[in-house]
C-alpha positions in Angstrom: -89.8 82.3 -22.2 -88.1 80.9 -25.2 -89.0 82.1 -28.7 -90.0 80.1 -31.7 -86.6 80.8 -33.3 -84.7 79.7 -30.1 -86.7 76.4 -30.1 -86.0 75.8 -33.8 -82.3 76.4 -33.1 -82.4 73.9 -30.2 -84.0 71.3 -32.5 -81.3 71.9 -35.1 -78.6 71.5 -32.3 -80.3 68.2 -31.2 -80.2 67.0 -34.8 -76.5 67.9 -35.1 -75.8 66.1 -31.9 -77.6 63.0 -33.1 -75.8 63.1 -36.5 -72.4 63.2 -34.7 -73.2 60.6 -32.2 -71.6 57.2 -32.2 -72.4 53.7 -31.0 -75.8 53.0 -29.5 -76.9 56.6 -29.8 -76.2 56.7 -33.5 -78.0 53.3 -33.9 -81.1 54.7 -32.1 -81.2 57.8 -34.2 -81.2 55.7 -37.4 -85.0 55.5 -37.4 -87.2 56.7 -40.2 -90.2 58.2 -38.5 -92.5 61.2 -38.6 -91.9 63.4 -35.6 -93.7 66.4 -33.9 -92.6 68.6 -31.1 -95.3 70.7 -29.5 -94.0 73.7 -27.6 -96.8 74.1 -25.1 -96.1 77.6 -23.8 -95.9 79.0 -27.3 -98.7 76.7 -28.6 -96.8 75.9 -31.7 -95.7 72.6 -33.2 -92.6 71.7 -35.2 -93.4 68.8 -37.6 -91.0 66.9 -39.7 -89.1 63.6 -40.0 -86.4 61.7 -38.2 -84.4 60.2 -40.9 -80.7 59.4 -41.5 -79.9 60.3 -37.9 -81.3 63.8 -38.3 -84.5 65.7 -37.4 -85.7 67.4 -40.6 -88.1 70.1 -39.4 -90.4 70.7 -42.4 -93.0 73.0 -41.0 -94.0 75.0 -37.9 -97.8 75.1 -37.3 -99.9 76.9 -34.7 -101.4 74.8 -32.0 -101.1 71.1 -31.3 -99.9 68.7 -34.0 -102.4 68.6 -36.9 -101.7 64.9 -37.5 -100.5 62.1 -35.2 -96.7 61.7 -35.8 -95.0 58.4 -35.0 -92.8 60.1 -32.4 -94.5 62.9 -30.5 -92.8 65.3 -28.0 -94.5 68.0 -25.9 -92.8 70.5 -23.5 -92.3 74.1 -22.8 -89.7 76.0 -24.9 -87.4 76.6 -22.0 -87.3 72.9 -21.2 -86.4 72.1 -24.8 -83.5 74.5 -24.7 -82.4 73.1 -21.3 -82.6 69.5 -22.5 -80.6 70.1 -25.5 -78.1 72.3 -23.6 -77.6 69.4 -21.0 -79.0 71.4 -18.1 -82.1 69.3 -17.7 -82.1 65.5 -17.4 -84.6 63.9 -19.8 -85.6 61.1 -17.4 -86.2 63.5 -14.5 -88.2 65.9 -16.8 -90.2 63.0 -18.2 -90.9 61.4 -14.9 -92.2 64.7 -13.5 -94.4 65.4 -16.5 -92.4 68.4 -17.8 -91.7 66.5 -21.0 -94.1 64.2 -22.7 -92.8 61.6 -25.2 -95.3 59.3 -27.1 -94.3 56.6 -29.6 -94.8 53.0 -30.4 -93.3 50.5 -27.9 -90.5 49.4 -30.2 -89.5 53.0 -30.9 -89.6 53.8 -27.2 -87.1 51.1 -26.6 -84.8 52.4 -29.3 -85.2 56.0 -28.3 -84.2 55.4 -24.7 -80.7 55.0 -25.9 -80.9 58.7 -27.1 -82.2 59.9 -23.8 
C-alpha cells in the first residue's frame, strides 16, 4: 500500500508532467479550478488548486474532501502511483471504477485531453 508521502510525490510528478506538456494537453491543463484527490485506502484527501498548468497541493486532510472541489478524483494510492507512472491506463481504470473523476461537463471535455 502506498504511503501519503508517495501519493504526494505522485501528484507533484503529475503536476510536473502537465507543466512540461505541449499542445492539447497543455491547453487542457490551463484551467483554474479547485481540485481534490481522495486516496480511498489511506482515507486522506489532498486539496488544492489546478492553476497555470500545475496542481498546487495546499493541504492534506483526513477523510473525504471537506468541501466539494470543482474537479474531484478518488482512487487507491497504488492506483495513483500507477497512473502517474504510466503503468495503469486512465480510461480502463475509470471504466472499471478503480478511479473516480467528477467535474462539470465542460471541464470533463477539457480534461479528457489530459487523460
